[in-house]
KESE-693944 format. One record per atom (N, C-alpha, C): residue number from 1; residue in three letters; chain; atom name; x, y, z. Coordinates in nm, 2 decimals. Each point is the difference from the previous one (the first is absolute). Layout:
N
{resi->NUM; resn->ALA; chain->A; name->CA; u->X; v->Y; w->Z}
...
END
This chain:
102
{resi->1; resn->UNK; chain->A; name->N; u->19.41; v->-8.26; w->3.89}
{resi->1; resn->UNK; chain->A; name->CA; u->-0.03; v->0.14; w->-0.06}
{resi->1; resn->UNK; chain->A; name->C; u->0.00; v->0.01; w->-0.12}
{resi->2; resn->UNK; chain->A; name->N; u->-0.07; v->0.11; w->0.01}
{resi->2; resn->UNK; chain->A; name->CA; u->-0.11; v->0.07; w->-0.15}
{resi->2; resn->UNK; chain->A; name->C; u->0.11; v->0.13; w->-0.04}
{resi->3; resn->UNK; chain->A; name->N; u->-0.01; v->0.03; w->-0.14}
{resi->3; resn->UNK; chain->A; name->CA; u->0.10; v->0.05; w->-0.09}
{resi->3; resn->UNK; chain->A; name->C; u->0.16; v->0.06; w->0.03}
{resi->4; resn->UNK; chain->A; name->N; u->-0.13; v->0.09; w->0.06}
{resi->4; resn->UNK; chain->A; name->CA; u->0.03; v->0.18; w->0.09}
{resi->4; resn->UNK; chain->A; name->C; u->0.15; v->-0.07; w->0.08}
{resi->5; resn->UNK; chain->A; name->N; u->-0.03; v->-0.10; w->0.12}
{resi->5; resn->UNK; chain->A; name->CA; u->0.15; v->0.02; w->0.07}
{resi->5; resn->UNK; chain->A; name->C; u->0.10; v->-0.14; w->-0.08}
{resi->6; resn->UNK; chain->A; name->N; u->-0.08; v->-0.05; w->-0.11}
{resi->6; resn->UNK; chain->A; name->CA; u->0.12; v->-0.11; w->-0.08}
{resi->6; resn->UNK; chain->A; name->C; u->0.09; v->0.15; w->-0.07}
{resi->7; resn->UNK; chain->A; name->N; u->-0.01; v->0.06; w->-0.07}
{resi->7; resn->UNK; chain->A; name->CA; u->0.02; v->0.12; w->-0.08}
{resi->7; resn->UNK; chain->A; name->C; u->0.09; v->0.04; w->0.14}
{resi->8; resn->UNK; chain->A; name->N; u->0.00; v->0.07; w->0.12}
{resi->8; resn->UNK; chain->A; name->CA; u->0.02; v->0.07; w->0.12}
{resi->8; resn->UNK; chain->A; name->C; u->0.16; v->-0.08; w->-0.03}
{resi->9; resn->UNK; chain->A; name->N; u->0.00; v->-0.10; w->0.06}
{resi->9; resn->UNK; chain->A; name->CA; u->0.04; v->-0.10; w->0.01}
{resi->9; resn->UNK; chain->A; name->C; u->0.13; v->-0.01; w->-0.03}
{resi->10; resn->UNK; chain->A; name->N; u->-0.04; v->0.05; w->-0.18}
{resi->10; resn->UNK; chain->A; name->CA; u->0.08; v->-0.09; w->-0.10}
{resi->10; resn->UNK; chain->A; name->C; u->0.09; v->0.19; w->-0.02}
{resi->11; resn->UNK; chain->A; name->N; u->-0.07; v->0.10; w->-0.01}
{resi->11; resn->UNK; chain->A; name->CA; u->0.12; v->0.12; w->0.00}
{resi->11; resn->UNK; chain->A; name->C; u->0.05; v->0.00; w->0.09}
{resi->12; resn->UNK; chain->A; name->N; u->-0.04; v->-0.08; w->0.15}
{resi->12; resn->UNK; chain->A; name->CA; u->0.14; v->0.02; w->0.11}
{resi->12; resn->UNK; chain->A; name->C; u->0.07; v->-0.09; w->-0.03}
{resi->13; resn->UNK; chain->A; name->N; u->0.05; v->-0.14; w->-0.03}
{resi->13; resn->UNK; chain->A; name->CA; u->0.04; v->-0.06; w->-0.07}
{resi->13; resn->UNK; chain->A; name->C; u->0.10; v->0.05; w->-0.10}
{resi->14; resn->UNK; chain->A; name->N; u->-0.10; v->0.05; w->-0.05}
{resi->14; resn->UNK; chain->A; name->CA; u->0.16; v->0.12; w->-0.14}
{resi->14; resn->UNK; chain->A; name->C; u->0.04; v->0.13; w->0.08}
{resi->15; resn->UNK; chain->A; name->N; u->-0.08; v->0.02; w->0.04}
{resi->15; resn->UNK; chain->A; name->CA; u->0.09; v->0.16; w->0.08}
{resi->15; resn->UNK; chain->A; name->C; u->0.12; v->-0.11; w->0.14}
{resi->16; resn->UNK; chain->A; name->N; u->-0.04; v->-0.11; w->0.02}
{resi->16; resn->UNK; chain->A; name->CA; u->0.07; v->-0.06; w->0.12}
{resi->16; resn->UNK; chain->A; name->C; u->0.16; v->0.00; w->-0.11}
{resi->17; resn->UNK; chain->A; name->N; u->-0.02; v->-0.07; w->-0.07}
{resi->17; resn->UNK; chain->A; name->CA; u->0.09; v->-0.09; w->-0.06}
{resi->17; resn->UNK; chain->A; name->C; u->0.09; v->0.17; w->-0.14}
{resi->18; resn->UNK; chain->A; name->N; u->-0.07; v->0.08; w->0.01}
{resi->18; resn->UNK; chain->A; name->CA; u->0.09; v->0.04; w->-0.11}
{resi->18; resn->UNK; chain->A; name->C; u->0.06; v->0.17; w->0.16}
{resi->19; resn->UNK; chain->A; name->N; u->-0.01; v->-0.01; w->0.12}
{resi->19; resn->UNK; chain->A; name->CA; u->0.06; v->0.01; w->0.14}
{resi->19; resn->UNK; chain->A; name->C; u->-0.04; v->0.15; w->0.04}
{resi->20; resn->UNK; chain->A; name->N; u->-0.16; v->0.07; w->-0.05}
{resi->20; resn->UNK; chain->A; name->CA; u->-0.09; v->0.08; w->0.05}
{resi->20; resn->UNK; chain->A; name->C; u->0.02; v->-0.02; w->0.14}
{resi->21; resn->UNK; chain->A; name->N; u->0.03; v->-0.05; w->0.08}
{resi->21; resn->UNK; chain->A; name->CA; u->-0.05; v->-0.01; w->0.17}
{resi->21; resn->UNK; chain->A; name->C; u->0.20; v->-0.02; w->0.06}
{resi->22; resn->UNK; chain->A; name->N; u->0.12; v->-0.04; w->-0.08}
{resi->22; resn->UNK; chain->A; name->CA; u->0.07; v->0.09; w->0.06}
{resi->22; resn->UNK; chain->A; name->C; u->0.03; v->-0.02; w->0.06}
{resi->23; resn->UNK; chain->A; name->N; u->-0.02; v->0.14; w->-0.02}
{resi->23; resn->UNK; chain->A; name->CA; u->0.08; v->0.19; w->0.06}
{resi->23; resn->UNK; chain->A; name->C; u->-0.15; v->0.01; w->0.13}
{resi->24; resn->UNK; chain->A; name->N; u->-0.06; v->-0.05; w->-0.02}
{resi->24; resn->UNK; chain->A; name->CA; u->-0.11; v->0.06; w->0.10}
{resi->24; resn->UNK; chain->A; name->C; u->0.02; v->0.05; w->0.11}
{resi->25; resn->UNK; chain->A; name->N; u->-0.05; v->0.06; w->0.06}
{resi->25; resn->UNK; chain->A; name->CA; u->0.10; v->0.12; w->0.13}
{resi->25; resn->UNK; chain->A; name->C; u->-0.03; v->-0.09; w->0.13}
{resi->26; resn->UNK; chain->A; name->N; u->-0.08; v->-0.12; w->0.02}
{resi->26; resn->UNK; chain->A; name->CA; u->-0.03; v->-0.04; w->0.18}
{resi->26; resn->UNK; chain->A; name->C; u->0.07; v->-0.17; w->-0.08}
{resi->27; resn->UNK; chain->A; name->N; u->0.07; v->-0.02; w->-0.15}
{resi->27; resn->UNK; chain->A; name->CA; u->-0.01; v->-0.13; w->0.01}
{resi->27; resn->UNK; chain->A; name->C; u->0.12; v->-0.10; w->0.08}
{resi->28; resn->UNK; chain->A; name->N; u->-0.06; v->-0.09; w->0.05}
{resi->28; resn->UNK; chain->A; name->CA; u->0.00; v->-0.11; w->0.02}
{resi->28; resn->UNK; chain->A; name->C; u->0.05; v->0.08; w->0.19}
{resi->29; resn->UNK; chain->A; name->N; u->-0.10; v->0.06; w->0.00}
{resi->29; resn->UNK; chain->A; name->CA; u->-0.02; v->0.08; w->0.14}
{resi->29; resn->UNK; chain->A; name->C; u->-0.15; v->-0.04; w->0.06}
{resi->30; resn->UNK; chain->A; name->N; u->-0.06; v->-0.01; w->0.11}
{resi->30; resn->UNK; chain->A; name->CA; u->-0.17; v->0.02; w->0.03}
{resi->30; resn->UNK; chain->A; name->C; u->-0.03; v->0.10; w->0.01}
{resi->31; resn->UNK; chain->A; name->N; u->-0.07; v->-0.03; w->-0.05}
{resi->31; resn->UNK; chain->A; name->CA; u->-0.16; v->0.15; w->-0.06}
{resi->31; resn->UNK; chain->A; name->C; u->0.00; v->0.06; w->0.16}
{resi->32; resn->UNK; chain->A; name->N; u->0.04; v->0.16; w->0.04}
{resi->32; resn->UNK; chain->A; name->CA; u->-0.07; v->0.05; w->0.07}
{resi->32; resn->UNK; chain->A; name->C; u->-0.16; v->-0.05; w->0.03}
{resi->33; resn->UNK; chain->A; name->N; u->-0.05; v->-0.01; w->0.15}
{resi->33; resn->UNK; chain->A; name->CA; u->-0.08; v->-0.05; w->0.08}
{resi->33; resn->UNK; chain->A; name->C; u->-0.03; v->0.15; w->0.03}
{resi->34; resn->UNK; chain->A; name->N; u->-0.14; v->0.02; w->-0.10}
{resi->34; resn->UNK; chain->A; name->CA; u->-0.05; v->0.18; w->0.10}
{resi->34; resn->UNK; chain->A; name->C; u->-0.08; v->0.01; w->0.06}
{resi->35; resn->UNK; chain->A; name->N; u->-0.03; v->0.00; w->0.10}
{resi->35; resn->UNK; chain->A; name->CA; u->-0.09; v->0.03; w->0.13}
{resi->35; resn->UNK; chain->A; name->C; u->-0.13; v->0.01; w->-0.01}
{resi->36; resn->UNK; chain->A; name->N; u->-0.09; v->-0.07; w->-0.02}
{resi->36; resn->UNK; chain->A; name->CA; u->-0.16; v->0.08; w->-0.02}
{resi->36; resn->UNK; chain->A; name->C; u->-0.04; v->-0.15; w->0.10}
{resi->37; resn->UNK; chain->A; name->N; u->0.02; v->-0.01; w->0.05}
{resi->37; resn->UNK; chain->A; name->CA; u->-0.07; v->-0.07; w->0.13}
{resi->37; resn->UNK; chain->A; name->C; u->-0.18; v->0.03; w->0.06}
{resi->38; resn->UNK; chain->A; name->N; u->-0.03; v->0.10; w->-0.03}
{resi->38; resn->UNK; chain->A; name->CA; u->-0.11; v->0.12; w->0.06}
{resi->38; resn->UNK; chain->A; name->C; u->-0.08; v->0.00; w->-0.11}
{resi->39; resn->UNK; chain->A; name->N; u->0.07; v->-0.06; w->-0.10}
{resi->39; resn->UNK; chain->A; name->CA; u->-0.10; v->0.01; w->-0.14}
{resi->39; resn->UNK; chain->A; name->C; u->-0.04; v->-0.14; w->0.06}
{resi->40; resn->UNK; chain->A; name->N; u->-0.16; v->0.01; w->-0.10}
{resi->40; resn->UNK; chain->A; name->CA; u->-0.09; v->-0.17; w->-0.01}
{resi->40; resn->UNK; chain->A; name->C; u->0.09; v->-0.06; w->-0.10}
{resi->41; resn->UNK; chain->A; name->N; u->-0.04; v->-0.09; w->0.04}
{resi->41; resn->UNK; chain->A; name->CA; u->0.10; v->-0.09; w->-0.15}
{resi->41; resn->UNK; chain->A; name->C; u->-0.07; v->-0.02; w->-0.17}
{resi->42; resn->UNK; chain->A; name->N; u->-0.19; v->-0.02; w->0.08}
{resi->42; resn->UNK; chain->A; name->CA; u->0.04; v->0.02; w->-0.14}
{resi->42; resn->UNK; chain->A; name->C; u->-0.02; v->0.17; w->-0.08}
{resi->43; resn->UNK; chain->A; name->N; u->0.09; v->0.16; w->0.02}
{resi->43; resn->UNK; chain->A; name->CA; u->-0.01; v->0.13; w->-0.08}
{resi->43; resn->UNK; chain->A; name->C; u->0.19; v->-0.03; w->0.07}
{resi->44; resn->UNK; chain->A; name->N; u->0.03; v->-0.10; w->0.03}
{resi->44; resn->UNK; chain->A; name->CA; u->0.19; v->0.07; w->-0.01}
{resi->44; resn->UNK; chain->A; name->C; u->0.05; v->0.04; w->-0.19}
{resi->45; resn->UNK; chain->A; name->N; u->-0.15; v->-0.10; w->-0.02}
{resi->45; resn->UNK; chain->A; name->CA; u->0.09; v->0.00; w->-0.22}
{resi->45; resn->UNK; chain->A; name->C; u->0.00; v->0.12; w->-0.06}
{resi->46; resn->UNK; chain->A; name->N; u->-0.13; v->0.09; w->0.03}
{resi->46; resn->UNK; chain->A; name->CA; u->-0.05; v->0.08; w->-0.06}
{resi->46; resn->UNK; chain->A; name->C; u->0.06; v->0.16; w->0.12}
{resi->47; resn->UNK; chain->A; name->N; u->0.07; v->-0.07; w->0.10}
{resi->47; resn->UNK; chain->A; name->CA; u->0.03; v->0.12; w->0.07}
{resi->47; resn->UNK; chain->A; name->C; u->0.18; v->-0.01; w->-0.10}
{resi->48; resn->UNK; chain->A; name->N; u->0.07; v->-0.10; w->-0.02}
{resi->48; resn->UNK; chain->A; name->CA; u->0.14; v->0.05; w->-0.05}
{resi->48; resn->UNK; chain->A; name->C; u->-0.04; v->0.06; w->-0.13}
{resi->49; resn->UNK; chain->A; name->N; u->-0.09; v->-0.05; w->-0.07}
{resi->49; resn->UNK; chain->A; name->CA; u->-0.02; v->0.09; w->-0.09}
{resi->49; resn->UNK; chain->A; name->C; u->-0.07; v->0.15; w->-0.04}
{resi->50; resn->UNK; chain->A; name->N; u->0.00; v->0.02; w->0.08}
{resi->50; resn->UNK; chain->A; name->CA; u->-0.08; v->0.12; w->0.06}
{resi->50; resn->UNK; chain->A; name->C; u->0.18; v->0.06; w->0.03}
{resi->51; resn->UNK; chain->A; name->N; u->0.04; v->-0.06; w->0.05}
{resi->51; resn->UNK; chain->A; name->CA; u->0.14; v->0.09; w->0.13}
{resi->51; resn->UNK; chain->A; name->C; u->0.15; v->0.01; w->-0.14}
{resi->52; resn->UNK; chain->A; name->N; u->-0.03; v->-0.17; w->-0.09}
{resi->52; resn->UNK; chain->A; name->CA; u->0.07; v->0.05; w->-0.14}
{resi->52; resn->UNK; chain->A; name->C; u->0.02; v->0.09; w->-0.10}
{resi->53; resn->UNK; chain->A; name->N; u->-0.12; v->0.03; w->0.02}
{resi->53; resn->UNK; chain->A; name->CA; u->-0.09; v->0.13; w->-0.15}
{resi->53; resn->UNK; chain->A; name->C; u->0.07; v->0.06; w->0.08}
{resi->54; resn->UNK; chain->A; name->N; u->-0.05; v->0.10; w->0.14}
{resi->54; resn->UNK; chain->A; name->CA; u->0.10; v->0.15; w->0.07}
{resi->54; resn->UNK; chain->A; name->C; u->-0.10; v->-0.04; w->0.12}
{resi->55; resn->UNK; chain->A; name->N; u->-0.17; v->-0.05; w->0.03}
{resi->55; resn->UNK; chain->A; name->CA; u->-0.09; v->0.07; w->0.09}
{resi->55; resn->UNK; chain->A; name->C; u->0.01; v->-0.05; w->0.13}
{resi->56; resn->UNK; chain->A; name->N; u->0.01; v->0.00; w->0.05}
{resi->56; resn->UNK; chain->A; name->CA; u->-0.06; v->-0.01; w->0.11}
{resi->56; resn->UNK; chain->A; name->C; u->-0.19; v->-0.08; w->0.07}
{resi->57; resn->UNK; chain->A; name->N; u->-0.03; v->-0.11; w->0.05}
{resi->57; resn->UNK; chain->A; name->CA; u->-0.14; v->0.01; w->0.10}
{resi->57; resn->UNK; chain->A; name->C; u->0.03; v->0.14; w->0.11}
{resi->58; resn->UNK; chain->A; name->N; u->-0.15; v->0.05; w->0.00}
{resi->58; resn->UNK; chain->A; name->CA; u->0.03; v->0.13; w->0.12}
{resi->58; resn->UNK; chain->A; name->C; u->0.04; v->-0.05; w->0.20}
{resi->59; resn->UNK; chain->A; name->N; u->-0.03; v->-0.16; w->-0.06}
{resi->59; resn->UNK; chain->A; name->CA; u->0.10; v->0.05; w->0.11}
{resi->59; resn->UNK; chain->A; name->C; u->0.18; v->-0.08; w->0.05}
{resi->60; resn->UNK; chain->A; name->N; u->-0.03; v->-0.02; w->-0.08}
{resi->60; resn->UNK; chain->A; name->CA; u->0.16; v->0.01; w->-0.05}
{resi->60; resn->UNK; chain->A; name->C; u->0.07; v->0.12; w->-0.06}
{resi->61; resn->UNK; chain->A; name->N; u->-0.04; v->0.16; w->0.01}
{resi->61; resn->UNK; chain->A; name->CA; u->0.00; v->0.08; w->-0.06}
{resi->61; resn->UNK; chain->A; name->C; u->0.05; v->0.02; w->0.19}
{resi->62; resn->UNK; chain->A; name->N; u->-0.11; v->-0.05; w->0.06}
{resi->62; resn->UNK; chain->A; name->CA; u->-0.03; v->0.13; w->0.16}
{resi->62; resn->UNK; chain->A; name->C; u->0.15; v->-0.09; w->0.09}
{resi->63; resn->UNK; chain->A; name->N; u->-0.06; v->-0.14; w->-0.02}
{resi->63; resn->UNK; chain->A; name->CA; u->0.15; v->-0.02; w->0.03}
{resi->63; resn->UNK; chain->A; name->C; u->0.14; v->0.03; w->0.02}
{resi->64; resn->UNK; chain->A; name->N; u->-0.01; v->0.06; w->-0.22}
{resi->64; resn->UNK; chain->A; name->CA; u->0.18; v->0.04; w->0.03}
{resi->64; resn->UNK; chain->A; name->C; u->-0.04; v->0.15; w->0.08}
{resi->65; resn->UNK; chain->A; name->N; u->-0.09; v->0.14; w->-0.09}
{resi->65; resn->UNK; chain->A; name->CA; u->0.00; v->0.12; w->0.09}
{resi->65; resn->UNK; chain->A; name->C; u->0.06; v->-0.05; w->0.16}
{resi->66; resn->UNK; chain->A; name->N; u->-0.10; v->-0.05; w->0.11}
{resi->66; resn->UNK; chain->A; name->CA; u->0.08; v->-0.09; w->0.11}
{resi->66; resn->UNK; chain->A; name->C; u->0.08; v->0.01; w->0.01}
{resi->67; resn->UNK; chain->A; name->N; u->0.08; v->-0.06; w->-0.07}
{resi->67; resn->UNK; chain->A; name->CA; u->0.15; v->-0.08; w->0.03}
{resi->67; resn->UNK; chain->A; name->C; u->0.10; v->0.15; w->-0.01}
{resi->68; resn->UNK; chain->A; name->N; u->-0.06; v->0.07; w->-0.15}
{resi->68; resn->UNK; chain->A; name->CA; u->0.11; v->0.10; w->-0.02}
{resi->68; resn->UNK; chain->A; name->C; u->-0.04; v->0.13; w->0.12}
{resi->69; resn->UNK; chain->A; name->N; u->-0.06; v->0.01; w->0.00}
{resi->69; resn->UNK; chain->A; name->CA; u->-0.03; v->0.06; w->0.17}
{resi->69; resn->UNK; chain->A; name->C; u->0.00; v->0.01; w->0.11}
{resi->70; resn->UNK; chain->A; name->N; u->0.03; v->-0.21; w->0.03}
{resi->70; resn->UNK; chain->A; name->CA; u->0.09; v->-0.02; w->0.15}
{resi->70; resn->UNK; chain->A; name->C; u->0.11; v->0.07; w->-0.07}
{resi->71; resn->UNK; chain->A; name->N; u->0.10; v->-0.03; w->-0.10}
{resi->71; resn->UNK; chain->A; name->CA; u->0.16; v->0.01; w->-0.03}
{resi->71; resn->UNK; chain->A; name->C; u->0.03; v->0.16; w->0.03}
{resi->72; resn->UNK; chain->A; name->N; u->-0.13; v->0.12; w->-0.07}
{resi->72; resn->UNK; chain->A; name->CA; u->0.03; v->0.16; w->0.03}
{resi->72; resn->UNK; chain->A; name->C; u->-0.05; v->0.02; w->0.14}
{resi->73; resn->UNK; chain->A; name->N; u->-0.08; v->-0.06; w->0.13}
{resi->73; resn->UNK; chain->A; name->CA; u->-0.03; v->0.00; w->0.12}
{resi->73; resn->UNK; chain->A; name->C; u->0.15; v->0.03; w->0.03}
{resi->74; resn->UNK; chain->A; name->N; u->0.11; v->-0.12; w->-0.02}
{resi->74; resn->UNK; chain->A; name->CA; u->0.12; v->-0.01; w->0.10}
{resi->74; resn->UNK; chain->A; name->C; u->0.08; v->0.07; w->-0.03}
{resi->75; resn->UNK; chain->A; name->N; u->0.00; v->0.10; w->-0.17}
{resi->75; resn->UNK; chain->A; name->CA; u->0.10; v->0.08; w->0.02}
{resi->75; resn->UNK; chain->A; name->C; u->-0.15; v->0.21; w->0.02}
{resi->76; resn->UNK; chain->A; name->N; u->-0.07; v->-0.07; w->0.05}
{resi->76; resn->UNK; chain->A; name->CA; u->-0.01; v->0.19; w->0.00}
{resi->76; resn->UNK; chain->A; name->C; u->-0.02; v->0.04; w->0.20}
{resi->77; resn->UNK; chain->A; name->N; u->0.08; v->0.14; w->-0.01}
{resi->77; resn->UNK; chain->A; name->CA; u->0.00; v->0.01; w->0.20}
{resi->77; resn->UNK; chain->A; name->C; u->-0.08; v->0.09; w->-0.01}
{resi->78; resn->UNK; chain->A; name->N; u->-0.04; v->0.12; w->-0.07}
{resi->78; resn->UNK; chain->A; name->CA; u->-0.19; v->0.07; w->0.05}
{resi->78; resn->UNK; chain->A; name->C; u->-0.07; v->-0.10; w->0.04}
{resi->79; resn->UNK; chain->A; name->N; u->-0.03; v->0.05; w->0.13}
{resi->79; resn->UNK; chain->A; name->CA; u->-0.14; v->-0.08; w->0.11}
{resi->79; resn->UNK; chain->A; name->C; u->-0.06; v->0.01; w->-0.12}
{resi->80; resn->UNK; chain->A; name->N; u->-0.06; v->0.11; w->-0.07}
{resi->80; resn->UNK; chain->A; name->CA; u->-0.15; v->0.06; w->-0.01}
{resi->80; resn->UNK; chain->A; name->C; u->0.01; v->-0.07; w->-0.18}
{resi->81; resn->UNK; chain->A; name->N; u->0.10; v->-0.04; w->-0.05}
{resi->81; resn->UNK; chain->A; name->CA; u->0.03; v->-0.05; w->-0.11}
{resi->81; resn->UNK; chain->A; name->C; u->-0.02; v->-0.18; w->0.02}
{resi->82; resn->UNK; chain->A; name->N; u->0.02; v->-0.04; w->0.11}
{resi->82; resn->UNK; chain->A; name->CA; u->0.00; v->-0.15; w->0.07}
{resi->82; resn->UNK; chain->A; name->C; u->-0.10; v->-0.02; w->0.00}
{resi->83; resn->UNK; chain->A; name->N; u->-0.10; v->0.06; w->0.04}
{resi->83; resn->UNK; chain->A; name->CA; u->-0.10; v->0.02; w->0.03}
{resi->83; resn->UNK; chain->A; name->C; u->-0.06; v->-0.01; w->-0.09}
{resi->84; resn->UNK; chain->A; name->N; u->-0.02; v->0.02; w->-0.12}
{resi->84; resn->UNK; chain->A; name->CA; u->-0.10; v->0.06; w->-0.12}
{resi->84; resn->UNK; chain->A; name->C; u->0.02; v->-0.10; w->-0.04}
{resi->85; resn->UNK; chain->A; name->N; u->0.10; v->-0.09; w->-0.04}
{resi->85; resn->UNK; chain->A; name->CA; u->0.04; v->-0.05; w->-0.07}
{resi->85; resn->UNK; chain->A; name->C; u->-0.02; v->-0.16; w->0.09}
{resi->86; resn->UNK; chain->A; name->N; u->-0.03; v->-0.05; w->0.08}
{resi->86; resn->UNK; chain->A; name->CA; u->-0.03; v->-0.06; w->0.09}
{resi->86; resn->UNK; chain->A; name->C; u->-0.17; v->-0.03; w->0.04}
{resi->87; resn->UNK; chain->A; name->N; u->-0.02; v->0.10; w->-0.03}
{resi->87; resn->UNK; chain->A; name->CA; u->-0.19; v->0.04; w->-0.07}
{resi->87; resn->UNK; chain->A; name->C; u->-0.04; v->-0.06; w->-0.13}
{resi->88; resn->UNK; chain->A; name->N; u->0.09; v->-0.01; w->-0.07}
{resi->88; resn->UNK; chain->A; name->CA; u->0.01; v->0.03; w->-0.14}
{resi->88; resn->UNK; chain->A; name->C; u->0.01; v->-0.16; w->0.01}
{resi->89; resn->UNK; chain->A; name->N; u->0.09; v->-0.13; w->0.09}
{resi->89; resn->UNK; chain->A; name->CA; u->0.02; v->-0.14; w->-0.02}
{resi->89; resn->UNK; chain->A; name->C; u->-0.12; v->-0.06; w->0.07}
{resi->90; resn->UNK; chain->A; name->N; u->-0.03; v->0.09; w->0.12}
{resi->90; resn->UNK; chain->A; name->CA; u->-0.17; v->-0.10; w->0.05}
{resi->90; resn->UNK; chain->A; name->C; u->-0.11; v->0.04; w->-0.07}
{resi->91; resn->UNK; chain->A; name->N; u->0.01; v->0.11; w->-0.13}
{resi->91; resn->UNK; chain->A; name->CA; u->-0.14; v->0.03; w->-0.04}
{resi->91; resn->UNK; chain->A; name->C; u->0.03; v->-0.14; w->-0.11}
{resi->92; resn->UNK; chain->A; name->N; u->0.12; v->-0.06; w->-0.09}
{resi->92; resn->UNK; chain->A; name->CA; u->0.02; v->-0.06; w->-0.11}
{resi->92; resn->UNK; chain->A; name->C; u->-0.01; v->-0.15; w->0.06}
{resi->93; resn->UNK; chain->A; name->N; u->0.04; v->0.05; w->0.15}
{resi->93; resn->UNK; chain->A; name->CA; u->-0.01; v->-0.19; w->0.03}
{resi->93; resn->UNK; chain->A; name->C; u->-0.12; v->-0.03; w->0.05}
{resi->94; resn->UNK; chain->A; name->N; u->-0.12; v->0.10; w->0.03}
{resi->94; resn->UNK; chain->A; name->CA; u->-0.15; v->-0.02; w->0.01}
{resi->94; resn->UNK; chain->A; name->C; u->-0.03; v->0.01; w->-0.18}
{resi->95; resn->UNK; chain->A; name->N; u->0.01; v->0.05; w->-0.09}
{resi->95; resn->UNK; chain->A; name->CA; u->-0.09; v->-0.05; w->-0.10}
{resi->95; resn->UNK; chain->A; name->C; u->0.06; v->-0.19; w->-0.05}
{resi->96; resn->UNK; chain->A; name->N; u->0.15; v->0.01; w->0.03}
{resi->96; resn->UNK; chain->A; name->CA; u->0.05; v->-0.12; w->-0.05}
{resi->96; resn->UNK; chain->A; name->C; u->-0.07; v->-0.12; w->0.09}
{resi->97; resn->UNK; chain->A; name->N; u->-0.05; v->0.04; w->0.17}
{resi->97; resn->UNK; chain->A; name->CA; u->-0.04; v->-0.11; w->0.06}
{resi->97; resn->UNK; chain->A; name->C; u->-0.12; v->-0.08; w->-0.05}
{resi->98; resn->UNK; chain->A; name->N; u->-0.09; v->0.11; w->-0.03}
{resi->98; resn->UNK; chain->A; name->CA; u->-0.12; v->0.08; w->-0.09}
{resi->98; resn->UNK; chain->A; name->C; u->-0.02; v->-0.04; w->-0.10}
{resi->99; resn->UNK; chain->A; name->N; u->0.08; v->-0.06; w->-0.11}
{resi->99; resn->UNK; chain->A; name->CA; u->-0.03; v->0.01; w->-0.15}
{resi->99; resn->UNK; chain->A; name->C; u->0.02; v->-0.20; w->-0.01}
{resi->100; resn->UNK; chain->A; name->N; u->0.13; v->-0.03; w->0.13}
{resi->100; resn->UNK; chain->A; name->CA; u->0.04; v->-0.19; w->-0.01}
{resi->100; resn->UNK; chain->A; name->C; u->-0.09; v->-0.03; w->0.08}
{resi->101; resn->UNK; chain->A; name->N; u->-0.18; v->0.08; w->-0.03}
{resi->101; resn->UNK; chain->A; name->CA; u->-0.08; v->-0.06; w->0.19}
{resi->101; resn->UNK; chain->A; name->C; u->-0.16; v->0.01; w->-0.12}
{resi->102; resn->UNK; chain->A; name->N; u->0.04; v->0.05; w->-0.05}
{resi->102; resn->UNK; chain->A; name->CA; u->-0.14; v->-0.04; w->-0.15}
{resi->102; resn->UNK; chain->A; name->C; u->0.01; v->-0.15; w->-0.06}
END
């Protein structure tokens, strides 16, 4: 173990002794599992860091927009508007498919 790891371990131990971790939101509960099975394992950490910073990779943005449009589609009554939303969903799905095949 190098000096940086020892220092980190020591600081964590001291914080635990002071009770700084006692009131964490998920204390005593399992951490939530994030659904990222479609992301290659070597990219998961990078994608999580981007997500936590408020950025999403292009394929995630596309998936998010597709889901939103599908929810919108269930509320639209005008057939012309429904057709526009369906076309937009199809366009985004095609872009996503092409992006994932790269």
